[in-house]
C-alpha positions in Angstrom: -74.2 -2.5 -2.9 -77.5 -2.9 -4.8 -81.0 -3.3 -3.4 -80.8 -7.1 -3.6 -77.5 -7.2 -1.7 -78.8 -4.8 0.9 -82.0 -6.8 1.4 -79.9 -10.0 1.9 -77.6 -8.2 4.4 -80.7 -7.1 6.4 -82.3 -10.5 6.2 -79.0 -12.1 7.5 -78.7 -9.6 10.3 -82.4 -10.1 11.3 -82.0 -13.8 11.4 -79.4 -13.5 14.2 -81.8 -11.2 16.2 -85.2 -12.7 15.4 -84.7 -16.1 13.8 -88.4 -16.5 13.3 -88.7 -13.3 11.3 -89.5 -13.6 7.6 -88.9 -10.4 5.8 -91.1 -11.6 2.9 -94.1 -11.6 5.3 -93.8 -8.1 6.7 -95.0 -4.7 5.4 -91.7 -3.3 4.1 -92.9 0.3 4.7 -94.0 -0.5 8.3 -91.9 0.1 11.3 -89.6 -2.9 11.8 -89.9 -2.8 15.6 -93.7 -3.2 15.3 -93.7 -5.6 12.3 -91.2 -8.0 14.0 -92.0 -7.2 17.7 -88.5 -5.9 18.3 -87.7 -4.0 21.5 -85.2 -1.1 21.5 -82.3 -3.4 22.4 -83.2 -5.7 19.5 -83.2 -2.7 17.1 -79.9 -1.6 18.4 -78.5 -5.1 17.9 -79.8 -5.0 14.3 -78.0 -1.7 13.7 -74.8 -3.2 15.1 -75.2 -6.4 13.0 -75.8 -4.3 9.9 -72.5 -2.4 10.6 -70.6 -5.6 11.1 -72.0 -7.2 7.9 -71.8 -4.1 5.6 -69.3 -1.7 7.2 -72.1 0.9 7.2 -72.3 2.7 10.5 -75.8 4.1 11.2 -75.7 7.0 13.6 -78.5 7.4 16.1 -79.7 10.5 14.4 -80.5 8.4 11.3 -82.5 5.7 13.2 -85.8 7.3 12.0 -84.6 6.8 8.4 -83.9 3.1 8.9 -87.0 2.3 10.9 -88.7 0.4 8.1 -87.3 -2.3 5.8 -87.6 -0.1 2.8 -85.8 2.7 4.6 -83.0 0.5 5.9 -82.4 -1.0 2.4 -82.4 2.4 0.8 -80.0 3.8 3.4 -77.6 0.9 2.8 -77.7 1.3 -1.0 -77.1 5.1 -0.7 -74.3 4.7 1.9 -72.4 2.2 -0.3 -73.3 3.5 -3.7 
């Protein structure tokens, strides 16, 4: 998976959790929960949706690495590359 594909997977997953979210409008290095006003359950749903769409399981210990859009995309690229 390349960066563009990872970004598309994240955008698709986010659309199911926060339909009003526009990833082009957020600070990609900022915390997703703050940028998109996601609570902890929304974030967990995002992690599950990413797993379902990509097959990449993100263990809880890695949540700090995927807290931002940049981090999440980089994590997916590394995990599938």
